TIFI-429344 format. One record per residue (C-alpha): x, y, z. Coordinates in nm, 3 decimals. Layout:
+---------+---------+---------+
:       u :       v :       w :
+---------+---------+---------+
:       X :       Y :       Z :
...
+---------+---------+---------+
END
This chain:
+---------+---------+---------+
:       u :       v :       w :
+---------+---------+---------+
:   0.741 :  -5.354 :   8.472 :
:   1.105 :  -5.285 :   8.367 :
:   1.253 :  -4.961 :   8.500 :
:   1.429 :  -4.690 :   8.300 :
:   1.657 :  -4.474 :   8.513 :
:   1.632 :  -4.115 :   8.388 :
:   1.868 :  -3.834 :   8.483 :
:   1.659 :  -3.514 :   8.488 :
:   1.289 :  -3.476 :   8.415 :
:   1.086 :  -3.356 :   8.118 :
:   0.719 :  -3.432 :   8.076 :
:   0.727 :  -3.522 :   7.706 :
:   0.999 :  -3.783 :   7.757 :
:   0.811 :  -3.920 :   8.059 :
:   0.509 :  -3.980 :   7.835 :
:   0.724 :  -4.153 :   7.572 :
:   0.881 :  -4.384 :   7.831 :
:   0.540 :  -4.486 :   7.964 :
:   0.413 :  -4.551 :   7.610 :
:   0.694 :  -4.804 :   7.579 :
:   0.568 :  -4.993 :   7.887 :
:   0.857 :  -4.880 :   8.106 :
:   0.850 :  -4.743 :   8.459 :
:   1.076 :  -4.435 :   8.488 :
:   1.283 :  -4.369 :   8.799 :
:   1.415 :  -4.013 :   8.810 :
:   1.732 :  -3.863 :   8.949 :
:   1.671 :  -3.490 :   8.972 :
:   1.839 :  -3.175 :   9.091 :
:   1.597 :  -2.916 :   9.235 :
:   1.418 :  -2.706 :   9.130 :
:   1.334 :  -2.969 :   8.863 :
:   1.100 :  -3.208 :   9.047 :
:   0.872 :  -3.472 :   8.886 :
:   0.503 :  -3.500 :   8.978 :
:   0.433 :  -3.661 :   9.315 :
:   0.313 :  -3.988 :   9.159 :
:   0.656 :  -4.050 :   8.997 :
:   0.940 :  -4.232 :   9.172 :
:   1.245 :  -4.010 :   9.210 :
:   1.546 :  -3.921 :   9.423 :
:   1.676 :  -3.567 :   9.469 :
:   2.049 :  -3.500 :   9.446 :
:   2.250 :  -3.183 :   9.504 :
:   2.460 :  -3.217 :   9.189 :
:   2.325 :  -3.404 :   8.887 :
:   2.681 :  -3.416 :   8.745 :
:   2.830 :  -3.585 :   9.052 :
:   2.871 :  -3.947 :   8.938 :
:   2.932 :  -4.075 :   9.292 :
:   2.619 :  -3.907 :   9.423 :
:   2.391 :  -4.041 :   9.150 :
:   2.534 :  -4.393 :   9.183 :
:   2.472 :  -4.383 :   9.559 :
:   2.118 :  -4.266 :   9.491 :
:   2.053 :  -4.556 :   9.252 :
:   2.207 :  -4.819 :   9.479 :
:   2.012 :  -4.696 :   9.781 :
:   1.686 :  -4.703 :   9.584 :
:   1.727 :  -5.082 :   9.532 :
:   1.553 :  -5.073 :   9.194 :
:   1.454 :  -5.412 :   9.055 :
:   1.470 :  -5.504 :   8.685 :
:   1.659 :  -5.201 :   8.548 :
:   1.636 :  -5.199 :   8.167 :
:   1.848 :  -4.895 :   8.087 :
:   1.964 :  -4.542 :   8.166 :
:   1.919 :  -4.221 :   7.972 :
:   1.957 :  -3.848 :   8.030 :
:   1.709 :  -3.568 :   7.969 :
:   1.985 :  -3.311 :   7.912 :
:   2.358 :  -3.289 :   7.853 :
:   2.434 :  -3.238 :   8.222 :
:   2.347 :  -3.605 :   8.270 :
:   2.521 :  -3.777 :   7.978 :
:   2.844 :  -3.845 :   8.172 :
:   2.651 :  -3.988 :   8.466 :
:   2.435 :  -4.199 :   8.235 :
:   2.742 :  -4.359 :   8.076 :
:   2.894 :  -4.419 :   8.421 :
:   2.574 :  -4.582 :   8.554 :
:   2.552 :  -4.810 :   8.249 :
:   2.910 :  -4.923 :   8.309 :
:   2.854 :  -4.986 :   8.681 :
:   2.519 :  -5.160 :   8.636 :
:   2.613 :  -5.353 :   8.319 :
:   2.339 :  -5.195 :   8.108 :
:   2.306 :  -5.139 :   7.731 :
:   2.421 :  -4.824 :   7.555 :
:   2.738 :  -4.618 :   7.571 :
:   2.952 :  -4.695 :   7.878 :
:   3.260 :  -4.492 :   7.781 :
:   3.239 :  -4.191 :   8.012 :
:   3.576 :  -4.060 :   7.888 :
:   3.441 :  -4.039 :   7.533 :
:   3.139 :  -3.846 :   7.662 :
:   3.363 :  -3.567 :   7.792 :
:   3.449 :  -3.465 :   7.435 :
:   3.082 :  -3.383 :   7.391 :
:   3.059 :  -3.196 :   7.721 :
:   3.370 :  -2.981 :   7.744 :
:   3.378 :  -2.725 :   7.463 :
:   3.756 :  -2.680 :   7.476 :
:   3.822 :  -3.053 :   7.468 :
:   3.578 :  -3.085 :   7.179 :
:   3.720 :  -2.811 :   6.960 :
:   4.078 :  -2.910 :   7.038 :
:   4.014 :  -3.270 :   6.930 :
:   3.868 :  -3.181 :   6.589 :
:   4.082 :  -3.200 :   6.273 :
:   4.231 :  -2.874 :   6.145 :
:   4.007 :  -2.874 :   5.835 :
:   3.689 :  -2.829 :   6.042 :
:   3.637 :  -2.455 :   6.070 :
:   3.541 :  -2.346 :   6.423 :
:   3.592 :  -2.067 :   6.675 :
:   3.924 :  -2.054 :   6.855 :
:   3.870 :  -2.177 :   7.210 :
:   4.067 :  -2.186 :   7.536 :
:   4.007 :  -2.213 :   7.909 :
:   3.980 :  -1.895 :   8.114 :
:   3.972 :  -1.824 :   8.486 :
:   3.976 :  -1.527 :   8.720 :
:   4.354 :  -1.518 :   8.674 :
:   4.315 :  -1.466 :   8.297 :
:   4.315 :  -1.101 :   8.196 :
:   4.083 :  -0.936 :   7.946 :
:   4.385 :  -0.816 :   7.746 :
:   4.526 :  -1.168 :   7.721 :
:   4.200 :  -1.304 :   7.581 :
:   4.136 :  -1.009 :   7.348 :
:   4.489 :  -1.033 :   7.204 :
:   4.451 :  -1.410 :   7.154 :
:   4.088 :  -1.439 :   7.040 :
:   4.002 :  -1.092 :   6.910 :
:   3.756 :  -0.835 :   7.042 :
:   3.474 :  -0.916 :   7.101 :
:   3.507 :  -1.267 :   7.236 :
:   3.262 :  -1.503 :   7.412 :
:   3.266 :  -1.633 :   7.771 :
:   3.061 :  -1.942 :   7.859 :
:   3.062 :  -2.255 :   8.078 :
:   3.306 :  -2.519 :   7.953 :
:   3.036 :  -2.785 :   7.982 :
:   2.754 :  -2.576 :   7.839 :
:   2.431 :  -2.440 :   7.982 :
:   2.237 :  -2.331 :   7.679 :
:   2.291 :  -1.958 :   7.638 :
:   2.200 :  -1.870 :   7.994 :
:   2.554 :  -1.803 :   8.122 :
:   2.705 :  -1.705 :   7.787 :
:   2.823 :  -1.349 :   7.733 :
:   2.971 :  -1.149 :   7.447 :
:   3.258 :  -0.949 :   7.596 :
:   3.387 :  -0.621 :   7.453 :
:   3.555 :  -0.451 :   7.750 :
:   3.723 :  -0.525 :   8.084 :
:   3.400 :  -0.421 :   8.259 :
:   3.192 :  -0.669 :   8.055 :
:   3.454 :  -0.937 :   8.119 :
:   3.424 :  -0.884 :   8.494 :
:   3.044 :  -0.910 :   8.470 :
:   3.069 :  -1.227 :   8.259 :
:   3.276 :  -1.396 :   8.529 :
:   3.024 :  -1.325 :   8.807 :
:   2.815 :  -1.644 :   8.749 :
:   3.135 :  -1.849 :   8.803 :
:   3.230 :  -1.797 :   9.171 :
:   3.476 :  -2.087 :   9.200 :
:   3.850 :  -2.108 :   9.134 :
:   3.844 :  -2.391 :   8.878 :
:   4.074 :  -2.352 :   8.579 :
:   3.856 :  -2.577 :   8.359 :
:   3.507 :  -2.439 :   8.434 :
:   3.506 :  -2.149 :   8.184 :
:   3.596 :  -2.123 :   7.817 :
:   3.661 :  -1.817 :   7.606 :
:   3.596 :  -1.834 :   7.232 :
:   3.643 :  -1.607 :   6.935 :
:   3.312 :  -1.448 :   6.836 :
:   3.140 :  -1.570 :   6.518 :
:   2.895 :  -1.307 :   6.391 :
:   2.667 :  -1.516 :   6.169 :
:   2.318 :  -1.677 :   6.172 :
:   2.286 :  -2.016 :   6.342 :
:   2.133 :  -2.340 :   6.222 :
:   2.120 :  -2.671 :   6.401 :
:   2.110 :  -3.036 :   6.304 :
:   1.914 :  -3.294 :   6.501 :
:   2.014 :  -3.644 :   6.405 :
:   2.074 :  -4.010 :   6.479 :
:   2.425 :  -4.158 :   6.468 :
:   2.462 :  -4.535 :   6.477 :
:   2.744 :  -4.775 :   6.394 :
:   2.963 :  -4.489 :   6.277 :
:   2.709 :  -4.361 :   6.026 :
:   2.454 :  -4.080 :   5.997 :
:   2.125 :  -4.267 :   6.001 :
:   1.890 :  -3.967 :   5.990 :
:   1.902 :  -3.591 :   6.027 :
:   1.698 :  -3.273 :   5.999 :
:   1.806 :  -2.911 :   5.992 :
:   1.639 :  -2.610 :   6.151 :
:   1.706 :  -2.239 :   6.178 :
:   1.666 :  -2.015 :   6.481 :
:   1.443 :  -1.708 :   6.460 :
:   1.706 :  -1.523 :   6.666 :
:   2.016 :  -1.665 :   6.829 :
:   1.972 :  -1.842 :   7.165 :
:   2.205 :  -1.579 :   7.311 :
:   1.964 :  -1.302 :   7.204 :
:   1.673 :  -1.504 :   7.344 :
:   1.854 :  -1.538 :   7.678 :
:   1.868 :  -1.156 :   7.684 :
:   1.495 :  -1.107 :   7.627 :
:   1.406 :  -1.191 :   7.266 :
:   1.163 :  -1.469 :   7.170 :
:   1.323 :  -1.811 :   7.117 :
:   1.179 :  -1.982 :   6.811 :
:   1.299 :  -2.220 :   6.541 :
:   1.163 :  -2.382 :   6.226 :
:   1.255 :  -2.680 :   6.007 :
:   1.425 :  -2.612 :   5.675 :
:   1.319 :  -2.748 :   5.336 :
:   1.587 :  -2.972 :   5.185 :
:   1.460 :  -2.890 :   4.834 :
:   1.532 :  -2.520 :   4.884 :
:   1.861 :  -2.566 :   5.069 :
:   2.022 :  -2.870 :   4.906 :
:   2.375 :  -2.727 :   4.921 :
:   2.336 :  -2.627 :   5.287 :
:   2.198 :  -2.970 :   5.377 :
:   2.492 :  -3.139 :   5.205 :
:   2.738 :  -2.915 :   5.390 :
:   2.564 :  -2.980 :   5.722 :
:   2.550 :  -3.358 :   5.684 :
:   2.913 :  -3.367 :   5.574 :
:   3.011 :  -3.155 :   5.874 :
:   2.812 :  -3.374 :   6.114 :
:   2.967 :  -3.692 :   5.980 :
:   3.318 :  -3.547 :   6.001 :
:   3.269 :  -3.419 :   6.358 :
:   3.104 :  -3.733 :   6.495 :
:   3.363 :  -3.960 :   6.331 :
:   3.653 :  -3.747 :   6.457 :
:   3.519 :  -3.752 :   6.813 :
:   3.441 :  -4.126 :   6.798 :
:   3.078 :  -4.065 :   6.886 :
:   2.877 :  -4.351 :   7.037 :
:   2.537 :  -4.451 :   6.900 :
:   2.325 :  -4.154 :   6.995 :
:   2.070 :  -3.887 :   6.923 :
:   2.277 :  -3.572 :   6.867 :
:   2.227 :  -3.196 :   6.841 :
:   2.487 :  -3.000 :   6.643 :
:   2.494 :  -2.622 :   6.602 :
:   2.671 :  -2.433 :   6.323 :
:   2.704 :  -2.080 :   6.187 :
:   2.618 :  -2.005 :   5.823 :
:   2.888 :  -1.788 :   5.667 :
:   2.956 :  -1.702 :   5.303 :
:   3.247 :  -1.946 :   5.290 :
:   3.033 :  -2.229 :   5.430 :
:   2.947 :  -2.365 :   5.773 :
:   3.149 :  -2.290 :   6.085 :
:   3.113 :  -2.554 :   6.355 :
:   2.960 :  -2.433 :   6.682 :
:   2.927 :  -2.732 :   6.915 :
:   2.782 :  -3.083 :   6.927 :
:   2.599 :  -3.262 :   7.208 :
:   2.504 :  -3.629 :   7.229 :
:   2.158 :  -3.592 :   7.379 :
:   1.800 :  -3.509 :   7.289 :
:   1.743 :  -3.162 :   7.144 :
:   1.581 :  -2.912 :   7.377 :
:   1.262 :  -2.705 :   7.370 :
:   1.002 :  -2.843 :   7.123 :
:   1.248 :  -2.974 :   6.863 :
:   1.153 :  -3.341 :   6.919 :
:   0.783 :  -3.263 :   6.864 :
:   0.858 :  -3.050 :   6.556 :
:   1.071 :  -3.327 :   6.404 :
:   0.801 :  -3.587 :   6.465 :
:   0.531 :  -3.367 :   6.310 :
:   0.747 :  -3.284 :   6.007 :
:   0.924 :  -3.614 :   5.939 :
:   0.741 :  -3.878 :   6.145 :
:   1.061 :  -3.947 :   6.343 :
:   1.014 :  -3.968 :   6.719 :
:   1.352 :  -3.882 :   6.871 :
:   1.224 :  -3.975 :   7.217 :
:   1.156 :  -4.324 :   7.086 :
:   1.500 :  -4.340 :   6.924 :
:   1.666 :  -4.236 :   7.251 :
:   1.473 :  -4.499 :   7.447 :
:   1.553 :  -4.768 :   7.189 :
:   1.925 :  -4.692 :   7.204 :
:   1.916 :  -4.699 :   7.586 :
:   1.753 :  -5.043 :   7.569 :
:   2.017 :  -5.171 :   7.327 :
:   1.759 :  -5.224 :   7.052 :
:   1.919 :  -5.000 :   6.790 :
:   1.748 :  -4.720 :   6.600 :
:   1.606 :  -4.897 :   6.294 :
:   1.256 :  -4.965 :   6.423 :
:   1.224 :  -4.617 :   6.573 :
:   1.327 :  -4.464 :   6.237 :
:   1.083 :  -4.674 :   6.032 :
:   0.823 :  -4.396 :   6.007 :
:   1.061 :  -4.145 :   5.845 :
:   0.877 :  -3.969 :   5.562 :
:   0.912 :  -3.677 :   5.319 :
:   0.760 :  -3.362 :   5.473 :
:   0.425 :  -3.235 :   5.350 :
:   0.429 :  -2.945 :   5.596 :
:   0.717 :  -2.781 :   5.779 :
:   0.681 :  -2.706 :   6.148 :
:   0.829 :  -2.459 :   6.391 :
:   0.796 :  -2.369 :   6.756 :
:   0.786 :  -2.049 :   6.961 :
:   0.854 :  -2.020 :   7.335 :
:   0.608 :  -1.749 :   7.436 :
:   0.683 :  -1.485 :   7.698 :
:   0.462 :  -1.265 :   7.912 :
:   0.371 :  -0.946 :   7.728 :
:   0.547 :  -0.634 :   7.860 :
:   0.215 :  -0.493 :   7.980 :
:   0.090 :  -0.833 :   8.097 :
:  -0.218 :  -0.796 :   7.876 :
:  -0.197 :  -1.100 :   7.646 :
:  -0.419 :  -1.407 :   7.674 :
:  -0.436 :  -1.734 :   7.486 :
:  -0.751 :  -1.605 :   7.317 :
:  -0.557 :  -1.306 :   7.182 :
:  -0.314 :  -1.541 :   7.009 :
:  -0.596 :  -1.761 :   6.877 :
:  -0.783 :  -1.463 :   6.729 :
:  -0.480 :  -1.352 :   6.532 :
:  -0.307 :  -1.673 :   6.423 :
:  -0.364 :  -2.038 :   6.340 :
:  -0.175 :  -2.288 :   6.554 :
:  -0.113 :  -2.660 :   6.545 :
:  -0.065 :  -2.643 :   6.923 :
:  -0.089 :  -2.355 :   7.169 :
:  -0.052 :  -2.329 :   7.546 :
:  -0.024 :  -1.987 :   7.707 :
:  -0.076 :  -1.867 :   8.062 :
:  -0.156 :  -1.502 :   8.134 :
:  -0.166 :  -1.559 :   8.509 :
:   0.078 :  -1.337 :   8.702 :
:   0.164 :  -1.648 :   8.906 :
:   0.250 :  -1.860 :   8.600 :
:   0.588 :  -2.032 :   8.640 :
:   0.855 :  -1.884 :   8.416 :
:   1.082 :  -2.131 :   8.243 :
:   1.407 :  -2.089 :   8.049 :
:   1.412 :  -1.797 :   7.802 :
:   1.119 :  -1.635 :   7.988 :
:   0.882 :  -1.910 :   7.878 :
:   0.524 :  -1.896 :   8.006 :
:   0.374 :  -2.074 :   7.706 :
:   0.457 :  -2.246 :   7.380 :
:   0.322 :  -2.282 :   7.030 :
:   0.374 :  -2.499 :   6.723 :
:   0.283 :  -2.369 :   6.376 :
:   0.320 :  -2.520 :   6.029 :
:   0.298 :  -2.447 :   5.659 :
:   0.375 :  -2.634 :   5.334 :
:   0.599 :  -2.338 :   5.244 :
:   0.907 :  -2.285 :   5.463 :
:   0.923 :  -1.912 :   5.382 :
:   0.562 :  -1.858 :   5.491 :
:   0.631 :  -2.058 :   5.807 :
:   0.923 :  -1.831 :   5.891 :
:   0.712 :  -1.521 :   5.828 :
:   0.436 :  -1.654 :   6.055 :
:   0.684 :  -1.717 :   6.335 :
:   0.821 :  -1.364 :   6.295 :
:   0.468 :  -1.221 :   6.317 :
:   0.385 :  -1.423 :   6.629 :
:   0.710 :  -1.315 :   6.794 :
:   0.637 :  -0.947 :   6.722 :
:   0.281 :  -0.989 :   6.849 :
:   0.410 :  -1.149 :   7.170 :
:   0.655 :  -0.864 :   7.221 :
:   0.411 :  -0.580 :   7.138 :
:   0.072 :  -0.706 :   7.258 :
:  -0.286 :  -0.685 :   7.118 :
:  -0.349 :  -0.453 :   6.827 :
:   0.014 :  -0.463 :   6.714 :
:   0.010 :  -0.751 :   6.467 :
:   0.222 :  -0.677 :   6.160 :
:   0.022 :  -0.685 :   5.838 :
+---------+---------+---------+
END
């Protein structure tokens, strides 16, 4: 059976790889560990290209068909492994860096693409310097991204000092500071191939990922093109302009933007699978399996066959990453008694593992009407936050 080398591990992608008749071999950085019946090698640093190449060479894997990454921390290493092992897919690791480093990315974009002002920061950079340059408040985050988990909005020297605490090193290219954009966020999941936008969808967050990293419920839902035709046109134009300007390889991409009165302001763009339940939501809404697209591109097959099931939505879908209730008194049955779900998994055990954004469960809901879908997600989020007997009518 041909082997697909995979940097990182996620269960849903593992299932998709096995459906394609491939045997995955994982390179993982603890605490992310595959099940015991999967072949894998642990590494200390998933972004260390030398370490992951040594791991692959020492594993002596026969019949390697391709390499792909579960998350953006592995896209540089994936390109490097393809180049070293003469495998299909993007082998230009330099080009990948413009989709990893937020300062490189924003600096490389044409002037007509509206985006936050961005610069590197370090412990030698003063709060006053950044506030004078970027405005107050401004944002501190990892240069190479990490969701919203190490991102902070900074309004004072004290908050600036706290924001630097997760960055103990002395690197001058590890941290970026950006001007703050106070606007709702949408994101585009799409497929870019041969310099063209082959397919895309657009979704809106229930609250910003930054708010979710601070304790709110992370949720998102697909948008109806018929109700947002102007926004869709703006988003697809922006995506095409960004990906062309950055010379993007054939890829599945995830692009975030802020919706302001004057139009869209670019947030950032990654060339990797979207996170959370976005792949499942896109497949349920449009029939497009982004896992299958990613695998096809890694095999050098192109995206056409994987995009063949694209269809006009009959129902719009959204997801919610469920948290433990404050009083610890919610069960899956409580959710089921109050709402209708397409999918629901929730653990009320005090020993349940807690994932990113406080996740102890997840749900997918749908509706033919996007507005009703959004309202349902808002109700479920309030119910999760307040507990039984608190459902909004």
